[in-house]
N, C-alpha and C positions, 0 to 999 in steps of 0.2 A: 517632357515632364510636365505634369499637369499645372494649371493655374493656382489651385488648392495648396499642392505642394511649393510652389516659388512663393506663395504669401506665407505659409507657414514658416518656410526657410528664413525670408526676411525678418518675420516678427521673431524667431528664435536667435536671430543674429544680433539683434537690436541691443545697444546699452546707450546709457545716458551719456552726454557728453560732459567734458570737464567742467564747462559753464554751470551746467545743470548740476551736477553733483555738487558744486561750488554753493549753490544757490540753496539745495536742499540741506547741506550742512548749515549754513547762514539761519534757515528758518528753524531748525533741530536748537541750535544755539539761542535763536530768542526765544522759543516756547519754554525752554529750561530756565533760560534767566527770567522771563514773566511768571512763571511759575513760582521759582523760589523767592522773587520780591513779593508776590501776592501772599505766600506764605507768613513769611517773615513780617509784613506789615499787619497780618493777621492776629498773628501771636503777640505783636508788640501791643497793639490795640486792646486786646484782650486781657493780657496782661495788666495792663495801665488800670482798665476798669476794674478786674479781681483785685487787685493792689488797693484800689481807693473803696472799695466795698469791704473787705475784709478789714483795712484799718479806720473805718470809721467808729465811733465810739458807741454805739447801739447795734453794732453788727451780732454780738453774742446773744442780744435779747431778740432779733429779727430772727436769727438762726433757730431758737428754741420755739417761736411764735409760727414760724411757716415752713421751716424744715426740719420737722422732727421727724426722724426716719421710724421710730415706734409708730406715732400717730398717723403716720402715712400708711403703714402697715396694717394697723387695726380698721382705716376708715377705707381702706382699697376695695373690697368686697362691696360695701353699701353705695360706693359711688360708682364702681363698674356697672352695679345694676342698675342705677339708674341711667347712667350713658346707654345701656341697651333700650329703654325706654325712648332716649333722645333720637337712636338709630331707627326704631320703627316709626317713631312719629315722622322723621325726616323721609322716609321711605314713600311712607302712605301719603304725605303732604306733597312731596314732589309728583305724584301721578297724577293728584288731583289738580295741582298748578298747571302742569302741562294741558290736561284736558281745558279747565276752565278759560286758561289763557288764550289757547287757539282759537275758541270758539269767539272770546272778544277780540282778536286782532280780526278774525274773519268780518267779524261786524263791523268794524271801523273802516275795512277796505272793501265793501263791498259798493257796488256802484248803482247809480240810478235814484231819480228823487223818490221812488217807491220804498227804498231803504233806507231814507234819511232817518227814521225814528229807530233802526237798529243803529245806525252811526253814532245817532244823539245819544243813546243809551250807554252804548259801549264808551265813548268819550266821557259823558258824567261818572261813569263807573272807574275810569282809569284816575280822572281828575281827582275824586274824593278820597280813593284808598290811597295814591301817591301823597297825597296833601298831610293826610293822618298818620302822625308816630305809629309804628307798630305795636309800642307799648300802650299806646292808649286805645287802640283797635282791640287789645287784649282784655284790658280793662273793662271795656264797655261791654263786649260780649261776653268774658268771661264772669261778670258781675250782673249782667242784664239781662243775658240770655236764659238763663235758668228762670230766672224771675218772671219770664212772660208765661212759662207754663204752656207751652204750645205741643199739642198732641202729637205725639211720633217721635218727637226729637229727646235725646236725653238730656239731662241736667247735670252729668259729669264735666268739671273743670277742664279735662281731657278734651273731650269732645269740643268745647267752646274755645279753647286755645288750638287745637289743630284749625277751627274755623277762621279763627282769627290770620293764622298764618297763611291760610290759603286765599283769603280773600285780599289781604295785604300783598302778598308776593306775585298774586296772580294779574294785579295793576301793573308791575314791573315788566314781567316777562310777556305779558301781551305787548307793549311797545316793542320789545327785542322781537317778536315774531312779527309784528307790524312792520317794521323796518325790514327785516328779511323778505316779506312777502312783495313789497315795494320797491326791493333792490332788483327784483326780477324783473327784466326788460319787458316791455309791452309786446314785442315782438312774438315772445313766447306764447303769451295768451292767443294773440292772433293766429300763430300755427296750429294749436290745439283747436281752434275754431275752425278753422280751414280744414282741418281733416276730419270733422265732424261732430267734436265732442264739445259736450254740452258746458255751460258753465261750472257746475259743480264737478264736471267730470276733468275739465280743465284745471280746475283749482286743485284735486286730488291728484291727477296724473302727471301734472306738469309744472303747476307752481310750486306745490309744497314741498315736492321732493327737494327742489333746488334751493328754495326758503332754508328748510331743515339743515341742509348742508352747512350754509353760509352762518346760522345763527347759534350752531353747536356750540363754540369755545365761549360766547357770552352766557349761554344756557348754563355750561359748567359751572362757571363762576359766580352763577346765581346758586346753583345747588351748593356750592362752597359756604356761600352765605347763610344758607338754610340751613346747613348742618350746625352753625355757631347761634342762629338764632330762634334754634329749636329749645335752647336751653330757656328762654324768655317765659315759657309757659311755667316755670316755678314760681312766677309771680301770683300764679293764681290757687298756689297749693299742691300742685302736681309732683310728686316725688321723682323728678329725673337727676341727672347728674347736680346739678347745682342745688336742687333743694335737699338731696342726700348729703352733700358736704355741710349746707347749711345746719341740719340736724346734726352732725358728727362734731361740728366745730360749736355749738350750743352745748355739748357736754361739759367740756373744760375750758371753753375759750381759746384754744390753740386754731389757729387758721390754716393748718397744714393740708385739711381736705380741701380748700379752695384750690391750693396748689395741685393737689392730685387730680383735680376734675380739671383744671386749666391744661394739664400736661397730657391727659386724657383725650381733650378736644383737639390740641393740638396734632395730637397722634394720628386723629380722624381726619381732619383738615388738609395736613401739610401734603400727604399723598395724592390727595385729590387735586389739590391746587398745582402740582408739580405734573400730574397727568393732564389738565388744561393747558398747562404751557407748552407742553409736549405737543398735545392735539392742535393747538393753535400754530406752533410753528408748522406741524406738518402739512394741515390747510392751505398755509400762505405759500409753502413751498410747490404743493400741488396745483395751488391757484396761478402761480406764476409760471409754473410748467404748461398749463393749460392755455394761458395767453399768448406763449409763445407758440 
């Protein structure tokens, strides 16, 4: 009899011991018990919260003002059209933010006294735009940019609103990239140079691929924030989801369109947040496996 046949026979004949079966049964009972307790506590808490809201004196008025089904149906097309603008703004700004922030991160990590002006410029940029509130940057660029009459640049509020998002978010994302670049062990750079690669080649083929994998989860978190903050361009008069909801609300002072806009933003951001959590867990698992 061959060794493979013997091994296959042993595997087929294997059965868990009585102690192992008892442990498995105990784990199943614990899982069922935990699930039941969690479900019961959730229903209890939500029930008490719902009862408190429904029994409040002003609930009827709030329901008519914020949760009118007819108003939600009437305003939904306009708010959805505005949300499509938010999605396009988010997609375009995300690409520009990644490109600009990567350049700034490289400027801040380049070595040598000759590159000091680049490091200083990158540091000043990050300090300024991380120190300014995004809403203030939107006001400064949205109202001041068109007044400059710069040749070749649009005067539209949408352009300057996107510019404010890109400039502000690039300062934060640049720090994420810088942390990823500096987390790569110096031996990786030395190995690249030992293979005859130049500084730029080492950065491109050795450092950046490793840094990109490490910073992808926090970058996805920044993308979730960008999805929400894209609605701030409404302060410049751009008709996005929030501005469309404001216009619909002004018709009869019913605030249901704001609730519709909020629900649409949640439907947009929650899947991205769950994807970010899943990817972060996956990266952590592979990282631990790689260390082993």
